[in-house]
BAFI-227471 format. One record per atom (N, C-alpha, C, CB): atom name; x, y, z. Coordinates in steps of 0.02 Angstrom, whole numbers. Each point is the difference from the previous one (the first is absolute). Glycine has a CB too. Example, Ala and Ser with C-alpha at 12.3 -4.5 7.8 and 13.67 -1.06 7.14 Angstrom:
# BAFI-227471
site atom->N	c1->660	c2->-284	c3->390 .
site atom->CA	c1->-45	c2->59	c3->0 .
site atom->C	c1->45	c2->60	c3->0 .
site atom->CB	c1->-95	c2->-59	c3->62 .
site atom->N	c1->77	c2->112	c3->-98 .
site atom->CA	c1->42	c2->59	c3->3 .
site atom->C	c1->-39	c2->55	c3->37 .
site atom->CB	c1->59	c2->-32	c3->-108 .
***
This chain:
# BAFI-227471
site atom->N	c1->331	c2->1248	c3->171 .
site atom->CA	c1->-26	c2->-45	c3->-30 .
site atom->C	c1->-30	c2->-57	c3->54 .
site atom->CB	c1->79	c2->36	c3->-101 .
site atom->N	c1->-148	c2->-80	c3->112 .
site atom->CA	c1->-24	c2->-27	c3->50 .
site atom->C	c1->14	c2->-84	c3->-4 .
site atom->CB	c1->-84	c2->108	c3->7 .
site atom->N	c1->97	c2->-132	c3->61 .
site atom->CA	c1->14	c2->-97	c3->-15 .
site atom->C	c1->-55	c2->-24	c3->14 .
site atom->CB	c1->113	c2->-26	c3->36 .
site atom->N	c1->-167	c2->82	c3->-58 .
site atom->CA	c1->-56	c2->-48	c3->-5 .
site atom->C	c1->-25	c2->-45	c3->-49 .
site atom->CB	c1->-17	c2->73	c3->57 .
site atom->N	c1->6	c2->-134	c3->-50 .
site atom->CA	c1->-13	c2->-34	c3->-59 .
site atom->C	c1->-79	c2->-13	c3->-35 .
site atom->CB	c1->110	c2->-48	c3->50 .
site atom->N	c1->-83	c2->76	c3->-106 .
site atom->CA	c1->-76	c2->-30	c3->-40 .
site atom->C	c1->-16	c2->-66	c3->-15 .
site atom->CB	c1->6	c2->90	c3->-51 .
site atom->N	c1->-62	c2->-72	c3->79 .
site atom->CA	c1->-46	c2->-76	c3->-7 .
site atom->C	c1->-39	c2->-6	c3->-74 .
site atom->CB	c1->-31	c2->2	c3->142 .
site atom->N	c1->55	c2->-49	c3->-195 .
site atom->CA	c1->-43	c2->-10	c3->-66 .
site atom->C	c1->-39	c2->-50	c3->-24 .
site atom->CB	c1->70	c2->54	c3->-20 .
site atom->N	c1->-176	c2->-20	c3->26 .
site atom->CA	c1->3	c2->-57	c3->-31 .
site atom->C	c1->-28	c2->-36	c3->-62 .
site atom->CB	c1->16	c2->10	c3->98 .
site atom->N	c1->17	c2->-64	c3->-118 .
site atom->CA	c1->-30	c2->0	c3->-103 .
site atom->C	c1->-41	c2->-78	c3->9 .
site atom->CB	c1->140	c2->67	c3->-99 .
site atom->N	c1->-190	c2->-49	c3->92 .
site atom->CA	c1->-46	c2->-18	c3->-46 .
site atom->C	c1->-10	c2->-35	c3->-58 .
site atom->CB	c1->-4	c2->70	c3->47 .
site atom->N	c1->27	c2->-147	c3->-49 .
site atom->CA	c1->-11	c2->-5	c3->-54 .
site atom->C	c1->-56	c2->-46	c3->-43 .
site atom->CB	c1->107	c2->39	c3->32 .
site atom->N	c1->-96	c2->-49	c3->-90 .
site atom->CA	c1->-87	c2->-14	c3->-34 .
site atom->C	c1->53	c2->-68	c3->-26 .
site atom->CB	c1->-110	c2->144	c3->-56 .
site atom->N	c1->52	c2->-186	c3->60 .
site atom->CA	c1->23	c2->-69	c3->5 .
site atom->C	c1->8	c2->-33	c3->-76 .
site atom->CB	c1->-64	c2->-8	c3->122 .
site atom->N	c1->33	c2->53	c3->-173 .
site atom->CA	c1->29	c2->10	c3->-80 .
site atom->C	c1->71	c2->18	c3->8 .
site atom->CB	c1->-110	c2->47	c3->-54 .
site atom->N	c1->117	c2->20	c3->95 .
site atom->CA	c1->116	c2->-1	c3->-22 .
site atom->C	c1->7	c2->-78	c3->-12 .
site atom->CB	c1->75	c2->107	c3->111 .
site atom->N	c1->-84	c2->-156	c3->-98 .
site atom->CA	c1->25	c2->-58	c3->1 .
site atom->C	c1->-20	c2->-41	c3->-59 .
site atom->CB	c1->5	c2->13	c3->118 .
site atom->N	c1->-62	c2->-6	c3->-138 .
site atom->CA	c1->31	c2->-58	c3->-73 .
site atom->C	c1->-96	c2->-9	c3->23 .
site atom->CB	c1->190	c2->-92	c3->-8 .
site atom->N	c1->-234	c2->63	c3->-51 .
site atom->CA	c1->-68	c2->-29	c3->-6 .
site atom->C	c1->-18	c2->-57	c3->81 .
site atom->CB	c1->20	c2->7	c3->-168 .
site atom->N	c1->68	c2->-32	c3->195 .
site atom->CA	c1->-35	c2->-27	c3->63 .
site atom->C	c1->37	c2->36	c3->49 .
site atom->CB	c1->-34	c2->-117	c3->-37 .
site atom->N	c1->21	c2->196	c3->65 .
site atom->CA	c1->43	c2->36	c3->4 .
site atom->C	c1->-36	c2->-5	c3->96 .
site atom->CB	c1->39	c2->78	c3->-159 .
site atom->N	c1->-105	c2->-110	c3->133 .
site atom->CA	c1->-70	c2->-8	c3->64 .
site atom->C	c1->72	c2->-74	c3->57 .
site atom->CB	c1->-200	c2->9	c3->-120 .
site atom->N	c1->197	c2->-24	c3->100 .
site atom->CA	c1->35	c2->-61	c3->34 .
site atom->C	c1->58	c2->-16	c3->7 .
site atom->CB	c1->-70	c2->-30	c3->-25 .
site atom->N	c1->100	c2->93	c3->7 .
site atom->CA	c1->71	c2->11	c3->42 .
site atom->C	c1->17	c2->55	c3->30 .
site atom->CB	c1->36	c2->-62	c3->-64 .
site atom->N	c1->-78	c2->113	c3->80 .
site atom->CA	c1->3	c2->66	c3->16 .
site atom->C	c1->20	c2->-4	c3->77 .
site atom->CB	c1->-89	c2->42	c3->-93 .
site atom->N	c1->45	c2->-68	c3->127 .
site atom->CA	c1->5	c2->-40	c3->70 .
site atom->C	c1->61	c2->6	c3->16 .
site atom->CB	c1->-78	c2->-81	c3->-13 .
site atom->N	c1->107	c2->22	c3->-20 .
site atom->CA	c1->66	c2->-31	c3->15 .
site atom->C	c1->61	c2->70	c3->-5 .
site atom->CB	c1->-47	c2->-140	c3->-59 .
site atom->N	c1->45	c2->166	c3->-20 .
site atom->CA	c1->22	c2->21	c3->2 .
site atom->C	c1->8	c2->89	c3->35 .
site atom->CB	c1->-6	c2->-116	c3->-73 .
site atom->N	c1->-43	c2->112	c3->93 .
site atom->CA	c1->17	c2->76	c3->46 .
site atom->C	c1->32	c2->-43	c3->49 .
site atom->CB	c1->-106	c2->102	c3->-12 .
site atom->N	c1->88	c2->-133	c3->79 .
site atom->CA	c1->21	c2->-70	c3->45 .
site atom->C	c1->82	c2->28	c3->7 .
site atom->CB	c1->-94	c2->-125	c3->-57 .
site atom->N	c1->111	c2->122	c3->-17 .
site atom->CA	c1->73	c2->-25	c3->-43 .
site atom->C	c1->40	c2->79	c3->36 .
site atom->CB	c1->-48	c2->-85	c3->-158 .
site atom->N	c1->27	c2->126	c3->121 .
site atom->CA	c1->39	c2->67	c3->6 .
site atom->C	c1->-17	c2->37	c3->47 .
site atom->CB	c1->15	c2->5	c3->-99 .
site atom->N	c1->-56	c2->-38	c3->151 .
site atom->CA	c1->-4	c2->39	c3->54 .
site atom->C	c1->29	c2->-7	c3->39 .
site atom->CB	c1->-70	c2->12	c3->-18 .
site atom->N	c1->69	c2->-75	c3->20 .
site atom->CA	c1->122	c2->-52	c3->44 .
site atom->C	c1->24	c2->44	c3->-1 .
site atom->CB	c1->54	c2->-112	c3->-51 .
site atom->N	c1->-18	c2->142	c3->-30 .
site atom->CA	c1->39	c2->39	c3->12 .
site atom->C	c1->-11	c2->80	c3->-47 .
site atom->CB	c1->71	c2->-120	c3->38 .
site atom->N	c1->-104	c2->127	c3->-4 .
site atom->CA	c1->-43	c2->69	c3->-46 .
site atom->C	c1->76	c2->51	c3->-41 .
site atom->CB	c1->-135	c2->20	c3->124 .
site atom->N	c1->115	c2->-7	c3->-172 .
site atom->CA	c1->17	c2->62	c3->-30 .
site atom->C	c1->3	c2->38	c3->66 .
site atom->CB	c1->-57	c2->-9	c3->-123 .
site atom->N	c1->136	c2->68	c3->106 .
site atom->CA	c1->13	c2->50	c3->64 .
site atom->C	c1->42	c2->53	c3->-46 .
site atom->CB	c1->11	c2->-93	c3->123 .
site atom->N	c1->-12	c2->139	c3->-108 .
site atom->CA	c1->50	c2->46	c3->-12 .
site atom->C	c1->28	c2->34	c3->60 .
site atom->CB	c1->-51	c2->12	c3->-104 .
site atom->N	c1->104	c2->31	c3->124 .
site atom->CA	c1->22	c2->36	c3->54 .
site atom->C	c1->-68	c2->36	c3->16 .
site atom->CB	c1->132	c2->12	c3->-33 .
site atom->N	c1->-178	c2->17	c3->27 .
site atom->CA	c1->-70	c2->17	c3->35 .
site atom->C	c1->-68	c2->-31	c3->7 .
site atom->CB	c1->50	c2->81	c3->-31 .
site atom->N	c1->-55	c2->-142	c3->-32 .
site atom->CA	c1->-69	c2->-20	c3->10 .
site atom->C	c1->21	c2->-93	c3->-26 .
site atom->CB	c1->-88	c2->149	c3->-33 .
site atom->N	c1->40	c2->-163	c3->41 .
site atom->CA	c1->-19	c2->-71	c3->19 .
site atom->C	c1->-73	c2->-26	c3->-44 .
site atom->CB	c1->59	c2->26	c3->133 .
site atom->N	c1->-54	c2->-61	c3->-155 .
site atom->CA	c1->-63	c2->-4	c3->-43 .
site atom->C	c1->-13	c2->-64	c3->16 .
site atom->CB	c1->17	c2->78	c3->-96 .
site atom->N	c1->-87	c2->-86	c3->103 .
site atom->CA	c1->-57	c2->-50	c3->29 .
site atom->C	c1->-62	c2->-43	c3->-65 .
site atom->CB	c1->11	c2->102	c3->124 .
site atom->N	c1->7	c2->-155	c3->-167 .
site atom->CA	c1->-72	c2->-19	c3->-6 .
site atom->C	c1->-42	c2->-26	c3->-8 .
site atom->CB	c1->24	c2->34	c3->-3 .
site atom->N	c1->-72	c2->-26	c3->-6 .
site atom->CA	c1->-61	c2->-57	c3->3 .
site atom->C	c1->-48	c2->-13	c3->-88 .
site atom->CB	c1->-20	c2->52	c3->160 .
site atom->N	c1->-13	c2->-80	c3->-153 .
site atom->CA	c1->-37	c2->1	c3->-44 .
site atom->C	c1->-76	c2->49	c3->7 .
site atom->CB	c1->72	c2->-115	c3->-15 .
site atom->N	c1->-87	c2->131	c3->-55 .
site atom->CA	c1->-31	c2->68	c3->-12 .
site atom->C	c1->-99	c2->-43	c3->-23 .
site atom->CB	c1->159	c2->99	c3->-64 .
site atom->N	c1->-154	c2->-114	c3->101 .
site atom->CA	c1->-82	c2->-7	c3->-8 .
site atom->C	c1->-51	c2->44	c3->-3 .
site atom->CB	c1->28	c2->-75	c3->45 .
site atom->N	c1->5	c2->106	c3->-36 .
site atom->CA	c1->-65	c2->53	c3->-2 .
site atom->C	c1->5	c2->67	c3->-16 .
site atom->CB	c1->-36	c2->-61	c3->77 .
site atom->N	c1->0	c2->62	c3->-155 .
site atom->CA	c1->53	c2->71	c3->-21 .
site atom->C	c1->-24	c2->63	c3->0 .
site atom->CB	c1->52	c2->-62	c3->-69 .
site atom->N	c1->-110	c2->63	c3->117 .
site atom->CA	c1->9	c2->40	c3->43 .
site atom->C	c1->39	c2->41	c3->20 .
site atom->CB	c1->-44	c2->-60	c3->8 .
site atom->N	c1->97	c2->34	c3->20 .
site atom->CA	c1->56	c2->9	c3->73 .
site atom->C	c1->77	c2->33	c3->-74 .
site atom->CB	c1->-52	c2->-159	c3->143 .
site atom->N	c1->55	c2->187	c3->-112 .
site atom->CA	c1->82	c2->53	c3->-48 .
site atom->C	c1->41	c2->-59	c3->44 .
site atom->CB	c1->-11	c2->188	c3->-12 .
site atom->N	c1->33	c2->-183	c3->-73 .
site atom->CA	c1->88	c2->-53	c3->-9 .
site atom->C	c1->13	c2->6	c3->66 .
site atom->CB	c1->70	c2->31	c3->-119 .
site atom->N	c1->-22	c2->32	c3->120 .
site atom->CA	c1->15	c2->36	c3->44 .
site atom->C	c1->4	c2->37	c3->58 .
site atom->CB	c1->-3	c2->-28	c3->-69 .
site atom->N	c1->9	c2->2	c3->126 .
site atom->CA	c1->5	c2->34	c3->62 .
site atom->C	c1->51	c2->22	c3->45 .
site atom->CB	c1->-79	c2->-49	c3->-15 .
site atom->N	c1->105	c2->93	c3->29 .
site atom->CA	c1->60	c2->26	c3->23 .
site atom->C	c1->-10	c2->32	c3->69 .
site atom->CB	c1->38	c2->16	c3->-119 .
site atom->N	c1->2	c2->-79	c3->199 .
site atom->CA	c1->-16	c2->41	c3->39 .
site atom->C	c1->64	c2->10	c3->43 .
site atom->CB	c1->-123	c2->-28	c3->-11 .
site atom->N	c1->120	c2->73	c3->69 .
site atom->CA	c1->40	c2->8	c3->46 .
site atom->C	c1->-23	c2->-12	c3->53 .
site atom->CB	c1->48	c2->61	c3->-52 .
site atom->N	c1->12	c2->-84	c3->77 .
site atom->CA	c1->-14	c2->-17	c3->102 .
site atom->C	c1->-71	c2->-29	c3->-7 .
site atom->CB	c1->65	c2->120	c3->79 .
site atom->N	c1->-93	c2->-148	c3->-131 .
site atom->CA	c1->-68	c2->-37	c3->15 .
site atom->C	c1->-78	c2->59	c3->-35 .
site atom->CB	c1->76	c2->-71	c3->142 .
site atom->N	c1->-44	c2->134	c3->-154 .
site atom->CA	c1->-36	c2->47	c3->-21 .
site atom->C	c1->-26	c2->-3	c3->-105 .
site atom->CB	c1->78	c2->71	c3->135 .
site atom->N	c1->-124	c2->-69	c3->-139 .
site atom->CA	c1->-19	c2->-23	c3->-84 .
site atom->C	c1->9	c2->127	c3->-24 .
site atom->CB	c1->-155	c2->-195	c3->15 .
site atom->N	c1->190	c2->155	c3->-75 .
site atom->CA	c1->15	c2->72	c3->-4 .
site atom->C	c1->-23	c2->5	c3->-66 .
site atom->CB	c1->99	c2->21	c3->79 .
site atom->N	c1->-129	c2->42	c3->-92 .
site atom->CA	c1->-2	c2->56	c3->-63 .
site atom->C	c1->32	c2->-41	c3->-24 .
site atom->CB	c1->-5	c2->120	c3->21 .
site atom->N	c1->-9	c2->-121	c3->-129 .
site atom->CA	c1->46	c2->9	c3->-35 .
site atom->C	c1->3	c2->50	c3->-8 .
site atom->CB	c1->2	c2->-75	c3->-33 .
site atom->N	c1->1	c2->138	c3->66 .
site atom->CA	c1->61	c2->22	c3->11 .
site atom->C	c1->31	c2->39	c3->34 .
site atom->CB	c1->-16	c2->-28	c3->-66 .
site atom->N	c1->13	c2->-23	c3->125 .
site atom->CA	c1->41	c2->-15	c3->43 .
site atom->C	c1->64	c2->-32	c3->-2 .
site atom->CB	c1->-92	c2->8	c3->31 .
site atom->N	c1->41	c2->-53	c3->-55 .
site atom->CA	c1->60	c2->-81	c3->-26 .
site atom->C	c1->67	c2->63	c3->-67 .
site atom->CB	c1->-152	c2->-170	c3->-20 .
site atom->N	c1->150	c2->215	c3->-15 .
site atom->CA	c1->4	c2->27	c3->-22 .
site atom->C	c1->57	c2->33	c3->22 .
site atom->CB	c1->-101	c2->-20	c3->-31 .
site atom->N	c1->87	c2->69	c3->58 .
site atom->CA	c1->36	c2->6	c3->64 .
site atom->C	c1->61	c2->0	c3->18 .
site atom->CB	c1->-75	c2->-35	c3->14 .
site atom->N	c1->48	c2->-35	c3->34 .
site atom->CA	c1->23	c2->-38	c3->23 .
site atom->C	c1->88	c2->-37	c3->-45 .
site atom->CB	c1->-152	c2->-1	c3->55 .
site atom->N	c1->116	c2->-28	c3->-95 .
site atom->CA	c1->40	c2->-53	c3->-57 .
site atom->C	c1->68	c2->72	c3->-17 .
site atom->CB	c1->-140	c2->-104	c3->-82 .
site atom->N	c1->96	c2->147	c3->59 .
site atom->CA	c1->69	c2->67	c3->-23 .
site atom->C	c1->40	c2->68	c3->38 .
site atom->CB	c1->-71	c2->-25	c3->-93 .
site atom->N	c1->58	c2->-39	c3->172 .
site atom->CA	c1->47	c2->30	c3->35 .
site atom->C	c1->76	c2->-44	c3->-14 .
site atom->CB	c1->-103	c2->46	c3->92 .
site atom->N	c1->82	c2->-108	c3->-103 .
site atom->CA	c1->62	c2->-45	c3->-2 .
site atom->C	c1->19	c2->-10	c3->-82 .
site atom->CB	c1->-36	c2->-69	c3->123 .
site atom->N	c1->44	c2->149	c3->-151 .
site atom->CA	c1->30	c2->-2	c3->-90 .
site atom->C	c1->-51	c2->-33	c3->-65 .
site atom->CB	c1->127	c2->-26	c3->61 .
site atom->N	c1->-176	c2->-21	c3->-46 .
site atom->CA	c1->-37	c2->-10	c3->-72 .
site atom->C	c1->-56	c2->-15	c3->14 .
site atom->CB	c1->79	c2->-34	c3->-62 .
site atom->N	c1->-126	c2->59	c3->-7 .
site atom->CA	c1->-79	c2->5	c3->17 .
site atom->C	c1->-18	c2->-79	c3->20 .
site atom->CB	c1->-35	c2->109	c3->-95 .
site atom->N	c1->-38	c2->-92	c3->93 .
site atom->CA	c1->-57	c2->-45	c3->14 .
site atom->C	c1->-5	c2->-50	c3->-71 .
site atom->CB	c1->-70	c2->99	c3->86 .
site atom->N	c1->80	c2->-61	c3->-139 .
site atom->CA	c1->-12	c2->-39	c3->-63 .
site atom->C	c1->63	c2->-47	c3->-10 .
site atom->CB	c1->-75	c2->97	c3->-56 .
site atom->N	c1->152	c2->-76	c3->105 .
site atom->CA	c1->61	c2->-57	c3->-47 .
site atom->C	c1->-32	c2->-36	c3->86 .
site atom->CB	c1->160	c2->65	c3->-113 .
site atom->N	c1->-142	c2->-52	c3->177 .
site atom->CA	c1->-14	c2->-59	c3->9 .
site atom->C	c1->-52	c2->-58	c3->20 .
site atom->CB	c1->81	c2->59	c3->1 .
site atom->N	c1->-134	c2->-46	c3->-76 .
site atom->CA	c1->-41	c2->-56	c3->11 .
site atom->C	c1->33	c2->3	c3->-59 .
site atom->CB	c1->-113	c2->-12	c3->77 .
site atom->N	c1->127	c2->21	c3->-127 .
site atom->CA	c1->32	c2->-49	c3->-75 .
site atom->C	c1->43	c2->-25	c3->30 .
site atom->CB	c1->-10	c2->60	c3->-104 .
site atom->N	c1->80	c2->-53	c3->155 .
site atom->CA	c1->21	c2->-34	c3->52 .
site atom->C	c1->-39	c2->-87	c3->10 .
site atom->CB	c1->24	c2->139	c3->49 .
site atom->N	c1->-60	c2->-95	c3->2 .
site atom->CA	c1->-29	c2->-80	c3->-4 .
site atom->C	c1->-49	c2->-34	c3->-13 .
site atom->CB	c1->49	c2->9	c3->52 .
site atom->N	c1->-72	c2->16	c3->-119 .
site atom->CA	c1->-46	c2->-44	c3->-43 .
site atom->C	c1->65	c2->-18	c3->-35 .
site atom->CB	c1->-135	c2->55	c3->-13 .
site atom->N	c1->201	c2->-32	c3->-12 .
site atom->CA	c1->25	c2->-55	c3->-35 .
site atom->C	c1->38	c2->-33	c3->30 .
site atom->CB	c1->-12	c2->43	c3->-81 .
site atom->N	c1->14	c2->-45	c3->139 .
site atom->CA	c1->31	c2->-72	c3->87 .
site atom->C	c1->-61	c2->-32	c3->-35 .
site atom->CB	c1->49	c2->57	c3->166 .
site atom->N	c1->-105	c2->-58	c3->-166 .
site atom->CA	c1->-53	c2->-46	c3->10 .
site atom->C	c1->-28	c2->-17	c3->-66 .
site atom->CB	c1->-24	c2->45	c3->111 .
site atom->N	c1->43	c2->-22	c3->-168 .
site atom->CA	c1->7	c2->-46	c3->-57 .
site atom->C	c1->51	c2->-54	c3->7 .
site atom->CB	c1->-36	c2->92	c3->-68 .
site atom->N	c1->101	c2->-72	c3->90 .
site atom->CA	c1->50	c2->-53	c3->-18 .
site atom->C	c1->-19	c2->-52	c3->53 .
site atom->CB	c1->102	c2->77	c3->-50 .
site atom->N	c1->-113	c2->-73	c3->117 .
site atom->CA	c1->-27	c2->-44	c3->36 .
site atom->C	c1->-54	c2->-31	c3->-27 .
site atom->CB	c1->41	c2->53	c3->80 .
site atom->N	c1->-99	c2->-4	c3->-124 .
site atom->CA	c1->-72	c2->-65	c3->-17 .
site atom->C	c1->64	c2->-40	c3->-57 .
site atom->CB	c1->-175	c2->85	c3->-4 .
site atom->N	c1->193	c2->-52	c3->-45 .
site atom->CA	c1->26	c2->-48	c3->-52 .
site atom->C	c1->39	c2->-70	c3->44 .
site atom->CB	c1->22	c2->119	c3->-97 .
site atom->N	c1->5	c2->-110	c3->150 .
site atom->CA	c1->58	c2->-44	c3->33 .
site atom->C	c1->-51	c2->-51	c3->23 .
site atom->CB	c1->103	c2->89	c3->43 .
site atom->N	c1->-163	c2->-83	c3->9 .
site atom->CA	c1->-17	c2->-43	c3->35 .
site atom->C	c1->-73	c2->-14	c3->-51 .
site atom->CB	c1->71	c2->37	c3->132 .
site atom->N	c1->-69	c2->10	c3->-203 .
site atom->CA	c1->-43	c2->-90	c3->-24 .
site atom->C	c1->52	c2->-41	c3->-59 .
site atom->CB	c1->-155	c2->57	c3->2 .
site atom->N	c1->203	c2->-1	c3->-5 .
site atom->CA	c1->59	c2->-71	c3->-40 .
site atom->C	c1->38	c2->-48	c3->74 .
site atom->CB	c1->60	c2->103	c3->-134 .
site atom->N	c1->-87	c2->-124	c3->181 .
site atom->CA	c1->38	c2->-29	c3->49 .
site atom->C	c1->52	c2->3	c3->26 .
site atom->CB	c1->-48	c2->-37	c3->-31 .
site atom->N	c1->74	c2->108	c3->40 .
site atom->CA	c1->42	c2->7	c3->9 .
site atom->C	c1->29	c2->28	c3->62 .
site atom->CB	c1->-24	c2->-11	c3->-100 .
site atom->N	c1->-19	c2->12	c3->157 .
site atom->CA	c1->12	c2->33	c3->59 .
site atom->C	c1->16	c2->-56	c3->66 .
site atom->CB	c1->-82	c2->104	c3->-54 .
***
């Protein structure tokens, strides 16, 4: 098992924060990056997704961009799947967005 850290960049669309999401997305991302989601092998940075031509998810190890196949292989070395990892991160983000929008942060 590798001790390399997987850096996940998640691009969040402002609309995920509701009709006024564009007014909140920058502050939300800044708050999330101050204490990012992480597990034993991965950490997440969150940025607004203003350019829909850019992918929602990007994976890097040692600042090297991984292909989807490379990311899947790296994640599988940690006894989980890319889909499960993304689901965990998305669930966390949904909770964080709800708390942020309710002013409980």
